C-alpha positions as CSV (number, residue, x, y, z in Angstrom):
1,X,7.8,-84.7,-21.5
2,X,9.1,-81.4,-20.5
3,X,6.9,-81.2,-17.3
4,X,8.3,-82.0,-14.0
5,X,6.7,-85.2,-12.8
6,X,5.6,-86.4,-9.7
7,X,4.4,-90.4,-9.1
8,X,1.6,-91.6,-7.3
9,X,2.2,-95.2,-5.9
10,X,-0.9,-97.0,-5.7
11,X,-1.4,-99.2,-2.6
12,X,-5.0,-100.2,-3.6
13,X,-6.6,-96.7,-2.4
14,X,-10.1,-95.6,-3.8
15,X,-8.3,-92.2,-3.7
16,X,-5.2,-92.7,-5.9
17,X,-6.9,-91.0,-8.6
18,X,-8.0,-88.1,-6.7
19,X,-4.1,-87.7,-5.5
20,X,-3.0,-87.7,-8.9
21,X,-5.4,-85.2,-10.0
22,X,-4.8,-83.0,-7.2
23,X,-1.2,-82.6,-7.9
24,X,-2.2,-81.8,-11.6
25,X,-4.6,-79.2,-10.2
26,X,-1.4,-77.6,-8.8
27,X,-0.3,-77.6,-12.4
28,X,2.4,-80.4,-11.5
29,X,2.2,-83.6,-13.8
30,X,1.7,-86.8,-12.2
31,X,1.1,-90.5,-13.0
32,X,-0.1,-93.6,-11.0
33,X,2.1,-96.4,-10.8
34,X,1.5,-99.9,-9.2
35,X,3.3,-100.5,-5.9
36,X,5.2,-103.6,-7.4
37,X,6.9,-101.4,-10.1
38,X,10.8,-101.6,-9.6
39,X,12.0,-98.9,-7.8
40,X,14.9,-98.8,-10.4
41,X,12.2,-98.1,-13.1
42,X,10.5,-95.4,-11.0
43,X,13.6,-93.6,-10.7
44,X,14.5,-93.9,-14.3
45,X,11.7,-91.8,-15.0
46,X,13.5,-88.9,-12.7
47,X,10.3,-87.8,-10.7
48,X,10.7,-84.7,-8.6
49,X,8.8,-86.6,-5.7
50,X,7.1,-90.0,-5.0
51,X,3.5,-89.9,-3.2
52,X,2.5,-93.4,-1.6
53,X,-1.4,-93.6,-1.7
54,X,-3.5,-94.8,0.9
55,X,-5.1,-98.3,0.9
56,X,-7.7,-100.6,2.5
57,X,-5.1,-103.0,4.3
58,X,-3.2,-103.4,7.5
59,X,0.3,-103.1,7.4
60,X,0.2,-106.1,9.7
61,X,-1.8,-108.7,7.8
62,X,-0.1,-111.3,5.6
63,X,0.5,-110.2,2.0
64,X,0.2,-106.6,3.0
65,X,1.2,-104.2,0.1
66,X,4.7,-102.9,0.6
67,X,7.4,-101.3,-1.5
68,X,11.4,-102.0,-1.8
69,X,12.7,-99.9,0.9
70,X,15.6,-99.0,-1.1
71,X,13.2,-96.3,-2.1
72,X,13.9,-94.2,1.1
73,X,17.8,-93.8,0.1
74,X,16.9,-92.8,-3.3
75,X,17.1,-88.9,-2.4
76,X,13.9,-88.4,-4.1
77,X,11.2,-86.8,-1.5
78,X,8.3,-89.4,-0.4
79,X,5.0,-88.3,1.0
80,X,3.2,-91.3,2.4
81,X,-0.8,-90.6,3.0
82,X,-2.7,-93.2,5.3
83,X,-1.6,-96.4,4.7
84,X,1.3,-94.7,3.0
85,X,2.5,-93.1,6.1
86,X,1.8,-96.3,8.0
87,X,3.9,-98.3,5.7
88,X,6.9,-95.6,5.9
89,X,6.8,-95.9,9.9
90,X,6.7,-99.9,9.9
91,X,9.5,-100.2,7.4
92,X,11.6,-97.6,8.9
93,X,11.7,-98.8,12.4
94,X,8.6,-97.1,14.1
95,X,5.3,-98.7,15.7
96,X,2.0,-99.3,14.3
97,X,-0.6,-100.6,16.4
98,X,-4.3,-101.4,16.5
99,X,-5.2,-99.4,19.5
100,X,-9.0,-100.3,19.6
101,X,-9.7,-96.8,18.5
102,X,-9.8,-95.8,14.7
103,X,-10.4,-92.5,13.4
104,X,-12.8,-92.0,10.7
105,X,-14.2,-88.9,9.2
106,X,-13.7,-85.3,10.2
107,X,-11.0,-85.3,13.1
108,X,-9.3,-82.3,14.8
109,X,-5.6,-82.3,14.2
110,X,-3.0,-80.1,16.1
111,X,0.4,-79.3,14.6
112,X,2.9,-79.9,17.4
113,X,6.2,-79.2,15.4
114,X,7.5,-76.8,12.7
115,X,7.4,-78.1,9.3
116,X,7.2,-77.1,5.5
117,X,4.0,-79.0,5.1
118,X,2.0,-77.0,7.7
119,X,3.9,-73.7,7.3
120,X,1.7,-70.5,7.7
121,X,-1.3,-72.9,8.6
122,X,-3.4,-72.9,11.6
123,X,-2.2,-75.0,14.5
124,X,-5.5,-76.6,14.9
125,X,-7.1,-78.1,11.7
126,X,-10.0,-80.5,10.7
127,X,-8.9,-83.3,8.5
128,X,-10.4,-86.2,7.2
129,X,-9.2,-89.7,8.4
130,X,-10.1,-93.1,7.7
131,X,-7.8,-95.8,9.4
132,X,-8.1,-98.5,12.1
133,X,-4.6,-98.9,13.0
134,X,-2.6,-96.1,14.5
135,X,1.1,-94.9,14.5
136,X,2.1,-94.7,18.1
137,X,5.7,-94.2,17.4
138,X,7.7,-92.4,14.9
139,X,10.8,-94.5,13.3
140,X,14.4,-93.2,14.5
141,X,15.3,-90.0,13.0
142,X,11.9,-88.8,12.7
143,X,10.0,-86.2,14.2
144,X,6.2,-86.0,15.0
145,X,4.7,-82.7,13.5
146,X,1.0,-83.0,14.1
147,X,-1.2,-85.1,16.5
148,X,-4.7,-86.0,16.7
149,X,-6.5,-88.7,19.1
150,X,-3.6,-90.9,18.0
151,X,0.0,-89.5,19.3
152,X,1.3,-89.4,15.7
153,X,-0.8,-87.8,12.9
154,X,2.1,-86.6,10.8
155,X,5.8,-87.5,10.7
156,X,8.9,-86.5,8.8
157,X,12.4,-86.9,8.4
158,X,13.2,-83.7,6.6
159,X,17.0,-84.1,6.1
160,X,16.3,-87.4,4.0
161,X,12.9,-85.8,2.5
162,X,10.4,-88.2,4.1
163,X,7.2,-87.2,4.8
164,X,4.1,-88.9,6.2
165,X,0.4,-87.7,6.9
166,X,-2.1,-90.0,8.6
167,X,-5.0,-88.2,7.0
168,X,-6.2,-87.6,3.3
169,X,-5.0,-83.9,2.1
170,X,-6.7,-84.9,-1.2
171,X,-10.3,-84.9,-0.2
172,X,-12.3,-81.8,-0.1
173,X,-13.1,-82.6,3.6
174,X,-9.6,-81.6,4.7
175,X,-9.8,-78.0,5.3
176,X,-6.3,-77.0,4.2
177,X,-5.1,-80.1,2.3
178,X,-4.6,-78.8,-1.1
179,X,-2.1,-76.3,0.7
180,X,-0.3,-79.1,2.3
181,X,0.0,-80.9,-0.9
182,X,1.4,-77.6,-2.6
183,X,4.0,-77.4,0.1
184,X,5.1,-80.6,-0.4
185,X,5.1,-80.3,-4.6
186,X,6.8,-76.7,-4.3
187,X,8.8,-76.4,-1.2
188,X,9.6,-80.2,-0.8
189,X,10.1,-81.5,-3.9
190,X,10.9,-78.1,-6.0
191,X,8.6,-79.1,-8.7
192,X,7.6,-76.1,-11.1
193,X,3.9,-75.8,-11.7
194,X,4.1,-75.9,-15.8
195,X,1.6,-78.4,-16.6
196,X,-1.2,-76.5,-18.2
197,X,-3.7,-76.9,-20.7
198,X,-1.1,-75.2,-23.4
199,X,1.8,-77.6,-22.4
200,X,-0.5,-80.3,-22.9
201,X,-1.3,-79.5,-26.4
202,X,2.2,-78.8,-27.4
203,X,3.3,-81.8,-26.1
204,X,0.5,-83.8,-27.7
205,X,1.0,-82.4,-31.2
206,X,4.9,-83.5,-30.9
207,X,3.9,-86.9,-29.9
208,X,1.4,-87.2,-32.5
209,X,3.7,-85.8,-35.1
210,X,6.4,-88.2,-33.9
211,X,4.2,-91.4,-33.9
212,X,2.2,-90.6,-37.2
213,X,4.8,-88.9,-39.4
214,X,3.2,-88.6,-43.0
215,X,0.7,-91.4,-42.4
216,X,-3.0,-91.0,-43.0
217,X,-5.3,-91.1,-39.8
218,X,-8.8,-91.7,-39.2
219,X,-10.5,-90.7,-35.8
220,X,-13.7,-92.6,-34.6
221,X,-15.9,-89.3,-33.6
222,X,-18.8,-89.7,-31.6
223,X,-19.8,-85.9,-31.3
224,X,-18.8,-86.1,-27.6
225,X,-16.1,-83.8,-25.8
226,X,-13.4,-86.7,-25.5
227,X,-13.2,-87.7,-29.2
228,X,-14.1,-83.9,-30.1
229,X,-10.9,-82.8,-28.5
230,X,-8.9,-85.8,-29.5
231,X,-9.9,-84.8,-33.2
232,X,-8.9,-81.3,-32.7
233,X,-5.5,-82.1,-31.3
234,X,-4.8,-84.6,-34.0
235,X,-5.9,-82.1,-36.7
236,X,-3.6,-79.5,-35.4
237,X,-0.9,-82.0,-35.4
238,X,-1.2,-83.4,-38.9
239,X,-4.0,-81.3,-40.8
240,X,-5.2,-83.1,-43.9
241,X,-3.7,-86.5,-43.0
242,X,-6.9,-86.7,-40.5
243,X,-10.3,-88.1,-41.8
244,X,-13.1,-88.2,-39.2
245,X,-15.3,-91.3,-39.4
246,X,-18.8,-90.6,-37.7
247,X,-20.4,-93.9,-37.1
248,X,-24.2,-93.8,-36.6
249,X,-24.7,-96.9,-34.4
250,X,-28.4,-96.2,-33.6
251,X,-27.6,-95.9,-30.1
252,X,-27.1,-92.3,-30.2
253,X,-28.9,-89.7,-28.3
254,X,-31.8,-88.0,-30.6
255,X,-30.8,-86.0,-33.3
256,X,-26.9,-86.5,-32.4
257,X,-26.2,-87.5,-36.0
258,X,-27.2,-84.1,-37.6
259,X,-25.6,-82.3,-34.7
260,X,-22.1,-84.1,-35.4
261,X,-22.5,-83.2,-38.8
262,X,-23.3,-79.6,-38.2
263,X,-20.4,-78.8,-35.9
264,X,-17.6,-81.0,-37.8
265,X,-18.3,-80.9,-41.4
266,X,-19.9,-77.4,-41.7
267,X,-18.5,-75.4,-38.9
268,X,-14.8,-76.6,-38.7
269,X,-14.5,-78.1,-42.3
270,X,-13.3,-81.4,-41.3
271,X,-12.9,-84.0,-43.6
272,X,-15.8,-86.2,-42.3
273,X,-17.4,-89.6,-43.3
274,X,-21.0,-90.4,-41.9
275,X,-21.2,-94.3,-41.8
276,X,-24.9,-95.4,-41.1
277,X,-24.5,-98.6,-39.2
278,X,-27.5,-98.9,-37.0
279,X,-28.9,-102.2,-38.7
280,X,-25.3,-103.7,-37.9
281,X,-25.3,-102.8,-34.5
282,X,-28.5,-103.9,-33.6
283,X,-27.5,-107.1,-35.3
284,X,-24.7,-107.9,-33.3
285,X,-26.4,-107.2,-30.1
286,X,-29.8,-109.2,-30.8
287,X,-30.1,-111.4,-27.6
288,X,-27.5,-110.1,-25.8
289,X,-27.9,-109.2,-22.3
290,X,-25.0,-109.3,-20.5
291,X,-23.0,-105.7,-20.2
292,X,-19.6,-106.9,-20.8
293,X,-20.7,-109.0,-23.8
294,X,-22.3,-105.7,-25.0
295,X,-19.1,-103.5,-24.7
296,X,-16.7,-106.1,-26.1
297,X,-19.5,-106.4,-29.1
298,X,-19.8,-103.0,-29.7
299,X,-16.0,-102.3,-29.6
300,X,-15.0,-105.1,-32.3
301,X,-17.9,-103.8,-34.5
302,X,-16.8,-100.1,-34.1
303,X,-13.3,-101.5,-35.3
304,X,-14.4,-103.4,-37.9
305,X,-16.5,-100.5,-39.4
306,X,-13.5,-98.3,-39.0
307,X,-11.4,-101.0,-40.9
308,X,-14.0,-101.0,-43.7
309,X,-14.1,-97.2,-44.0
310,X,-10.1,-97.1,-44.0
311,X,-10.3,-99.3,-47.2
312,X,-13.1,-97.3,-48.9
313,X,-11.4,-94.1,-48.5
314,X,-8.3,-95.7,-50.2
315,X,-5.6,-93.8,-47.8
316,X,-4.1,-96.6,-46.5
317,X,-4.9,-95.2,-43.0
318,X,-2.9,-97.4,-40.5
319,X,-3.6,-95.1,-37.4
320,X,-6.8,-94.8,-35.5
321,X,-7.7,-91.6,-33.3
322,X,-9.7,-92.6,-29.8
323,X,-10.7,-90.2,-27.1
324,X,-9.8,-92.7,-24.3
325,X,-9.4,-91.1,-21.0
326,X,-7.2,-92.1,-17.9
327,X,-10.3,-93.4,-16.1
328,X,-11.3,-95.6,-19.0
329,X,-7.9,-97.2,-18.6
330,X,-8.2,-97.6,-14.8
331,X,-11.8,-98.7,-15.0
332,X,-10.7,-101.3,-17.7
333,X,-8.5,-103.0,-15.0
334,X,-4.8,-102.7,-14.5
335,X,-2.3,-104.6,-12.3
336,X,-3.3,-102.7,-9.5
337,X,-6.9,-101.7,-10.3
338,X,-9.7,-104.5,-10.5
339,X,-11.8,-104.4,-13.8
340,X,-15.0,-102.2,-13.1
341,X,-16.1,-102.5,-16.6
342,X,-14.6,-103.0,-20.1
343,X,-14.7,-99.7,-21.7
344,X,-15.6,-100.2,-25.5
345,X,-12.2,-98.2,-26.7
346,X,-9.8,-100.3,-24.1
347,X,-11.1,-103.8,-22.9
348,X,-13.4,-104.3,-25.8
349,X,-11.0,-103.9,-28.6
350,X,-10.4,-107.0,-30.8
351,X,-6.7,-108.4,-30.7
352,X,-6.4,-108.8,-34.3
353,X,-7.4,-105.1,-35.4
354,X,-5.6,-103.6,-38.4
355,X,-4.8,-100.0,-36.8
356,X,-2.4,-98.5,-34.4
357,X,-4.0,-96.5,-32.0
358,X,-3.3,-92.9,-31.6
359,X,-4.8,-91.6,-28.0
360,X,-3.8,-88.1,-27.0
361,X,-5.8,-88.1,-24.1
362,X,-5.3,-91.6,-22.7
363,X,-3.6,-89.7,-19.5
364,X,-5.8,-87.2,-18.9
365,X,-9.0,-86.8,-16.4
366,X,-12.1,-85.2,-17.9
367,X,-11.8,-81.6,-16.5
368,X,-8.1,-81.7,-18.2
369,X,-9.6,-82.6,-21.6
370,X,-12.6,-79.9,-21.2
371,X,-9.5,-77.3,-20.5
372,X,-7.6,-78.6,-23.5
373,X,-10.7,-78.2,-25.7
374,X,-11.2,-74.7,-24.5
375,X,-7.8,-73.8,-25.4
376,X,-8.1,-75.3,-28.8
377,X,-11.1,-73.0,-29.5
378,X,-13.8,-75.6,-29.6
379,X,-17.4,-74.4,-29.2
380,X,-18.9,-74.4,-25.8
381,X,-21.9,-76.6,-26.1
382,X,-19.3,-79.5,-27.1
383,X,-16.7,-78.6,-24.6
384,X,-19.2,-78.6,-21.7
385,X,-21.3,-81.6,-22.9
386,X,-21.9,-84.1,-20.4
387,X,-20.3,-87.7,-21.0
388,X,-22.1,-90.1,-23.0
389,X,-20.7,-93.5,-23.1
390,X,-19.0,-94.9,-26.0
391,X,-21.3,-98.0,-26.3
392,X,-24.2,-95.3,-26.3
393,X,-27.9,-96.2,-25.1
394,X,-26.9,-100.0,-25.0
395,X,-25.6,-99.4,-21.5
396,X,-28.5,-97.6,-20.5
397,X,-31.0,-100.2,-21.9
398,X,-30.8,-103.0,-19.1
399,X,-31.5,-106.0,-21.1
400,X,-31.8,-107.1,-24.5
401,X,-31.5,-104.0,-27.1
402,X,-34.2,-103.5,-29.5
403,X,-34.9,-100.7,-32.0
404,X,-38.3,-100.2,-30.4
405,X,-36.4,-99.9,-26.7
406,X,-33.6,-97.8,-28.3
407,X,-36.6,-95.3,-29.6
408,X,-38.2,-94.9,-26.4
409,X,-34.9,-94.0,-24.5
410,X,-34.0,-91.6,-27.1
411,X,-37.2,-89.7,-26.6
412,X,-36.9,-90.1,-22.7
413,X,-33.4,-89.0,-22.4
414,X,-34.2,-85.9,-24.5
415,X,-36.7,-85.1,-22.0
416,X,-34.5,-85.4,-19.2
417,X,-32.0,-83.1,-20.7
418,X,-34.1,-80.4,-22.0
419,X,-35.6,-80.1,-18.3
420,X,-32.6,-80.2,-16.9
421,X,-31.2,-77.3,-19.0
422,X,-34.4,-75.5,-18.4
423,X,-33.7,-75.6,-14.6
424,X,-30.2,-74.2,-15.4
425,X,-28.6,-77.2,-13.7
426,X,-26.7,-78.9,-16.9
427,X,-23.3,-77.3,-16.1
428,X,-23.8,-78.3,-12.4
429,X,-24.2,-82.0,-13.2
430,X,-21.9,-84.4,-14.3
431,X,-24.4,-86.7,-16.0
432,X,-28.1,-86.4,-16.0
433,X,-29.9,-89.1,-18.2
434,X,-32.8,-91.6,-18.4
435,X,-32.2,-95.3,-18.1
436,X,-34.7,-98.0,-19.5
437,X,-34.7,-101.4,-17.6
438,X,-36.4,-103.9,-20.0
439,X,-39.1,-104.6,-17.8
440,X,-42.8,-103.5,-17.9
441,X,-44.9,-102.6,-14.8
442,X,-48.6,-102.3,-14.6
443,X,-50.0,-98.6,-14.6
444,X,-53.4,-97.0,-15.2
445,X,-54.0,-94.2,-17.7
446,X,-57.3,-92.8,-19.2
447,X,-59.0,-95.4,-16.6
448,X,-57.3,-98.0,-18.3
449,X,-54.7,-100.5,-17.5
450,X,-51.4,-100.2,-19.0
451,X,-48.5,-102.5,-18.9
452,X,-45.4,-100.3,-20.0
453,X,-41.8,-99.6,-19.5
454,X,-40.5,-97.7,-16.4
455,X,-38.1,-95.0,-17.0
456,X,-35.2,-94.4,-14.4
457,X,-33.7,-91.0,-14.0
458,X,-29.9,-90.9,-13.4
459,X,-28.1,-87.3,-12.3
460,X,-24.8,-87.2,-10.4
461,X,-22.4,-84.8,-9.4
462,X,-18.6,-85.5,-9.8
463,X,-15.2,-84.1,-10.5
464,X,-13.6,-87.0,-12.3
465,X,-16.3,-89.9,-12.6
466,X,-14.0,-91.9,-10.5
467,X,-16.5,-91.2,-7.6
468,X,-19.8,-89.7,-7.8
469,X,-22.8,-88.5,-5.7
470,X,-26.6,-88.7,-6.6
471,X,-27.9,-85.0,-7.3
472,X,-30.3,-83.7,-4.9
473,X,-32.7,-82.5,-8.0
474,X,-35.5,-80.4,-6.7
475,X,-38.8,-81.9,-6.3
476,X,-40.5,-79.5,-8.9
477,X,-38.1,-80.6,-11.3
478,X,-38.7,-84.3,-11.0
479,X,-42.2,-83.8,-11.2
480,X,-41.9,-81.9,-14.3
481,X,-40.0,-84.7,-15.9
482,X,-42.2,-87.3,-14.8
483,X,-45.0,-85.7,-15.9
484,X,-43.6,-85.2,-19.4
485,X,-42.0,-88.8,-19.9
486,X,-45.5,-90.4,-18.8
487,X,-47.4,-88.1,-21.4
488,X,-45.1,-87.6,-24.2
489,X,-43.0,-90.9,-24.4
490,X,-45.5,-93.5,-25.8
491,X,-44.5,-96.9,-23.9
492,X,-43.9,-95.2,-20.5
493,X,-46.0,-95.4,-17.4
494,X,-43.8,-95.0,-14.4
495,X,-40.9,-93.1,-13.6
496,X,-37.9,-93.6,-10.6
497,X,-35.0,-91.8,-9.7
498,X,-31.7,-93.5,-8.8
499,X,-30.2,-92.0,-5.6
500,X,-27.1,-94.4,-5.5
501,X,-23.7,-92.9,-4.9
502,X,-20.5,-94.1,-6.8
503,X,-19.4,-96.3,-5.1
504,X,-21.1,-98.4,-4.2
505,X,-22.9,-98.2,-7.7
506,X,-21.3,-97.0,-11.0
507,X,-22.6,-93.9,-12.7
508,X,-23.8,-95.8,-15.8
509,X,-26.2,-98.8,-14.7
510,X,-24.2,-101.0,-17.0
């Protein structure tokens, strides 16, 4: 990497990924590392700064997350956020106490001392707090630079480059949070804002060329933005060494196969192989209802199809390109992140596959992928296409997958997307789609009893898919979608709208 690096140490916070994204939004490269990573390993990466995330624990409970205190003597600037701030205070001799009064939500903060973090900012600000313990005494050598209802809301030892804030500067509810983070990155750490789409492309091309050499490469192309950008990056790096394999699983959106061929074969002149494998995927999913089993069955089948395609091409392809993103890796489980779901391209891969993976997007968030896609010249309708799960409609049919249910859902999903676009809301929403629970409900149509499927509409807003809020769609839009679904999609007699945010739900139903 040619860019300066800032490490985000994850203490179990739901916002660790958001902190990393905010650092990158300031054009500084960041990565999340586990709290038990040896300090020597962290320092070996030569970070310009280290940020401690928040976390759900109290510093007082048995087994509370901690970090080797030698990190404070490393001469690398440290910023502690929420739990990270309390940990600094406790480890360096301050006092953290449960006072009986926590601070949650929007909280007024008053700057009480000069600090690079608050330079040129108002003395009084609104910040977002979420903590039960409070710092009541700063450690020796530290000064308190801000207070709230608690006596210490920000502290620092500027000579040692150690800073802490009790609030969350990474969330949008903190008025001047991004300015505070930039002050730490630029003024305290001296990090250069060089992390841009162009630098991502240049470094990715170099890394791909170094990994692949003159070997043959195949890319699992789905038509979505992730695999499209991955394919474009690899094509830029190795040119004709790349063959894209589009697998029609039978679980795609309506008319998707035709669109993929039109874009990549005719428009970009990419060497594209179209494998029609709908029957094969439906066969391995027969009788499967558990979502984890679905994902793993689909992931393994994808690999087997790619292996067979590589042999048929006769190029001896040893490398497989995938559009794996950073949230895919996090949600599939790491040492410090519980498994939310196995992404078919991470936790669902078989151990005995014949390929070495090429994953140029593995450390990127979705917004960064879109920016790279635009820089590479991909068309807008691909770059800004809403995310679609790798397992396709299999994780939007709740229950067993059948050809009949897939057909119903394809038609229903097409209606939802068409009406959302017609309303001018497609780009505003992170995702909008239909879900088919494999149950039937009683209805009445044309004075006759019906016993048909319900369709659930799902629409969310999000920045990175790590958290999401349900979209407040206009009632008239919901009414149009409902009317069209019931009138135009055979086998549907009821429509519901999902108003669950993430957390506690996930964006997809499975």
